[in-house]
VEXBAVO-726520 format. One record per residue (C-alpha): x, y, z. Coordinates in steps of 0.25 Angstrom, whole numbers, plus 5000, padded with zeros to 4 digits. Each point is the difference from the previous one (the first is absolute). Example, Ala and Ser with C-alpha at 12.3 -4.5 7.8 and 13.67 -1.06 7.14 Angstrom:
REM VEXBAVO-726520
    u    v    w
 5049 4982 5031
 5006 5014 4998
REM end
This chain:
REM VEXBAVO-726520
    u    v    w
 4847 4974 4735
 4989 5011 5003
 4985 4998 4999
 4988 5009 5000
 4987 4994 5004
 4987 5008 4997
 4988 4996 5006
 4987 5004 5007
 5004 4993 5013
 4995 5008 5012
 5010 5005 5010
 4998 5006 5014
 5009 5004 5012
 5000 4991 5012
 5000 5005 5014
 5015 5002 5000
 4999 5008 4987
 5006 4989 4991
 4994 4997 4986
 4992 4987 4999
 4992 4995 4989
 4991 4988 4996
 5007 4988 5004
 4999 4991 4988
 5007 5011 4991
 5010 5004 5010
 5004 4986 5003
 5002 4998 4985
 5009 5012 4999
 5008 4996 5013
 5004 4988 4993
 5004 5007 4987
 5011 5006 5007
 5007 4987 4998
 5002 5003 4986
 4999 5015 4999
 5010 5010 5007
 4990 5011 5001
 4985 5000 4999
 4991 5013 4999
 4985 4997 5002
 4991 5011 4994
 4987 4998 5007
 4989 5007 5007
 5001 5006 5014
 4987 5002 5009
 4999 5008 5012
 4993 4993 5012
 5001 4987 5008
 5007 4988 4994
 4992 4987 4999
 5006 4987 5006
 5002 4994 4986
 5012 5008 4998
 5015 4998 5002
 5013 5008 5000
 5012 4999 4990
 5011 4992 5005
 5012 5007 4993
 5005 5014 4998
 5002 4995 4985
 4985 5004 4998
 4996 5014 4999
 4985 5004 5001
 4996 5011 4990
 4986 5005 5003
 4990 5004 4990
 4985 5005 5004
 4989 4990 5002
 4992 4999 4988
 4989 4991 4994
 4987 4995 5004
 4986 4997 4995
 4994 5014 5001
 5000 5010 4989
 5008 5010 5009
 5011 4989 5003
 5001 4997 4985
 5002 5015 4997
 5010 5001 5011
 5009 4990 4992
 5000 5009 4988
 5003 5013 5009
 5012 4993 5007
 5005 4993 4987
 5011 5011 4997
 5005 5000 5014
 5001 4985 5000
 5007 4999 4987
 5010 5011 5004
 5003 4991 5013
 5001 4988 4991
 5009 5007 4990
 5010 5005 5011
 5000 4986 5006
 5003 4993 4987
 5013 5008 4998
 5005 4993 5013
 4998 4986 4996
 5004 4990 4989
 4986 4993 4999
 4986 5002 5003
 4988 4992 5004
 4986 5005 4999
 4989 4992 5007
 4987 5000 4994
 4988 5001 4998
 4998 5013 5008
 4994 5014 4998
 5014 5006 4997
 5003 4989 4990
 4990 5007 4990
 5010 5011 4998
 5013 4994 5005
 5000 4988 4990
 5000 5010 4988
 5010 5009 5007
 5010 4988 5002
 4997 4994 4986
 5001 5013 4991
 5009 5010 5009
 5009 4992 5009
 5012 4992 4994
 5003 4993 5013
 5000 4985 5000
 4990 4993 5008
 4987 4992 5001
 4986 5000 5003
 4993 4991 5010
 4985 4997 4998
 4994 4995 5013
 4986 4999 4996
 4992 4989 4992
 5007 5001 4986
 4989 4991 4994
 4988 5008 5005
 4989 5001 4990
 4994 5013 5004
 5010 5008 5009
 4997 5014 5005
 5004 5011 4989
 5013 5004 5007
 5005 4985 5001
 4996 4998 4985
 5008 5012 4996
 5012 4996 5007
 4999 4985 4996
 4999 5005 4986
 5012 5009 5000
 5008 4989 5007
 4997 4990 4989
 5007 5009 4990
 5012 5002 5009
 5014 4998 4995
 5005 4999 5015
 4997 4987 5008
 4986 4999 5007
 4999 4990 5012
 4986 4994 5001
 4992 4990 5008
 4998 4986 4993
 5002 4994 4986
 4990 5004 4989
 4997 4997 4986
 5006 5010 4990
 5009 5006 5011
 5010 5010 4994
 5014 4996 5001
 5004 5012 5008
 4989 4996 5010
 5007 4991 5010
 4992 4991 5010
 5005 5003 5014
 4996 4996 5014
 4999 5011 5010
 5009 4996 5012
 4995 5000 5014
 5009 4989 5007
 5014 4998 5004
 5008 4988 5002
 4997 4999 5015
 4985 5000 4997
 5002 4989 4990
 5008 4992 5010
 4989 5002 5010
 4989 4996 4990
 5007 4987 4998
 5001 4997 5015
 4985 5003 5001
 4997 4991 4989
 5005 4989 5009
 4991 5002 5012
 4988 5008 4995
 4988 4991 5000
 4984 5002 4999
 4996 4998 5014
 4985 4999 5006
 4999 5015 4998
 5004 5007 4987
 5004 5015 5000
 4998 5009 4988
 5006 5013 4996
 4999 5012 4991
 5010 5011 4998
 4998 5013 4992
 4990 5012 4999
 4987 4997 5007
 4991 5003 4988
 4989 4992 4992
 5008 5000 4987
 5011 4992 5007
 4990 4990 5005
 4998 5003 5015
 4985 5000 5000
 5000 4987 4992
 5009 4994 5010
 4991 5004 5012
 4987 4996 4993
 5006 4986 4996
 5003 4997 5015
 4986 5004 5003
 4995 4990 4990
 5007 4988 5005
 4992 4990 5007
 5002 4999 5015
 5008 4987 5000
 5010 5007 4990
 5001 5012 5009
 5004 4992 5012
 5013 4997 4993
 5003 5014 4998
 5010 5006 5010
 5002 5014 4996
 4999 5009 4988
 5011 5011 5000
 4997 5012 4992
 5012 5009 4999
 4999 5014 4994
 4990 5012 5001
 4991 5007 4991
 4988 5010 4999
 4990 4989 5002
 5006 4994 5012
 4988 5002 5009
 4991 4994 4990
 5008 4987 4999
 5001 5000 5016
 4984 5000 5000
 4998 4989 4990
 5011 4992 5007
 4992 5000 5013
 4990 4989 4997
 5010 4992 4991
 5001 4989 5011
 5015 4999 4999
 5011 5008 5007
 5004 5011 4990
 5011 5009 5005
 5003 5014 4994
 5014 5004 5002
 5001 5013 4993
 5014 5003 4993
 5011 4992 5006
 5015 5001 4998
 5007 4990 4991
 5004 4990 5011
 4987 5001 5007
 4994 4996 4986
 5010 4988 4999
 4995 4996 5014
 4986 4999 4995
 5005 4991 4988
 5007 4991 5010
 4987 4997 5008
 4991 4999 4987
 4998 4988 4991
 4992 5007 4989
 5002 5014 4993
 4987 5006 4993
 4999 5010 4989
 4988 4999 4992
 5003 5013 4993
 4995 5007 4987
 5010 5011 5001
 5010 5003 4990
 5011 4992 5005
 5014 4996 4994
 5004 4989 5010
 4998 5005 5014
 5012 4998 5009
 4992 4996 5011
 4996 4987 4993
 5015 4996 4999
 5003 5004 5014
 4988 4992 5005
 5004 4988 4992
 5014 5001 5005
 4995 4998 5014
 4992 4988 4995
 4986 5007 4999
 4992 4993 4989
 4995 5011 4991
 4986 5001 4997
 4999 5010 4989
 4993 5005 4987
 5006 4999 4987
 5004 5014 4997
 5012 5004 4991
 5012 4991 5003
 4995 4994 5013
 4996 4986 4994
 5014 4999 4993
 5006 4998 5014
 4988 4995 5008
 4996 4986 4994
 4987 4995 5003
 5000 4989 5010
 5015 4999 4998
 5006 5011 5009
 4987 5008 5003
 4985 5002 4995
 4996 5008 4989
 4986 5005 5001
 4992 4998 4987
 4993 5013 5003
 4998 5009 5012
 4985 4996 5003
 4996 4997 5014
 4997 4985 4996
 5014 4999 4994
 5007 5006 5012
 4992 4991 5010
 5004 4988 4991
 5014 5003 5002
 4999 5002 5015
 4993 4987 5001
 5011 4993 4992
 5011 5006 5009
 4992 4996 5013
 4999 4985 4995
 5015 4999 4996
 5007 4989 5007
 5014 5002 5006
 5007 4993 4989
 4992 5008 4989
 5004 5013 5007
 5015 4995 5001
 5000 4997 4985
 4994 5014 4996
 5011 5007 5009
 5011 4992 4995
 4998 5005 4986
 5002 5014 5004
 5015 5001 5001
 5003 5001 4985
 4990 5012 4999
 5005 5009 5011
 5015 4999 4997
 4996 5008 4987
 4996 5012 5009
 5013 5002 5008
 5008 5013 5000
 5012 4992 4996
 4993 4994 4987
 4995 5014 4997
 5013 5007 5001
 5007 4989 4992
 4990 5002 4988
 5001 5016 5001
 5015 4999 4997
 4999 4988 4990
 4987 5003 4993
 5000 5015 5000
 5013 5008 5004
 5009 4991 4992
 4991 5002 4988
 4998 5016 5001
 5014 5004 5004
REM end
């Protein structure tokens, strides 16, 4: 079987001239070679230095097909999508002739014209993956248009979470991020990881206010001095335009906040291994962020907001902590709760994580693609 994946994933050339792309997507595609003989990834190529958060493909079964980088928030960037649409459609059309199935990853700027093209012009079997918040009440216009078109599809659409009045062609799918070795390590960690005198926290993702980075820093600043003495380190992994601002407000926090920048996947996993708690008080349009499942696998208690399907997996005071809102008082209350946990209470929380993270394995994902999608559209 041959598959074409169409996405907005950014690719670069590394120092040796090899193609590298954003690690979560590339890692997922690497594992798809277990069920597909050949995979063409139609995605964006960018000239310039590759960030650390990339990885290379691990199989010659995967062919990278470049398209121009388009999309963004400015008027010019939006017009650039329209200007490049014919070229991108032509590249997609040529690639579809080489494969048996396609997957279009949405929401994305190119999805505005590729969903109609694949729906009304192409006869190729395939499916759509919607990685955003399927239940978002007021999504951006582009997201709203794409979601509306996907609700009316005859082809399958994979989405995050389970929702009322969910169309039968919309299938609840977990986004994979863990292999069997990760699961085994997580189980071993569960036997030994404990809350010590000092508690370490972490956040992984874009460093921006919408994702909750400012709220995290301000919550630690608001802790009383006794609580602060229990905090070992707060690891912030990622980068963003407001990095300098975040570093400035972190200086007088009274706790050790470490800015790591972008890290390779194994370095991120090392942060999870040494942390007890994962923080994400986000208000962004999330589906189910893979970093939550990754952190939970390494037995970090998730302290997260109830956005999209997050609270369908993180159960309040069962395997994590759901914030009732993202106010400073709410986050401070959550930190105080964590910092007063006994060892036995911590063990009880992390012991309930195993049944959740196994749903986010590549093995489980590949099994569902074959049984719930391919077998039904062939």
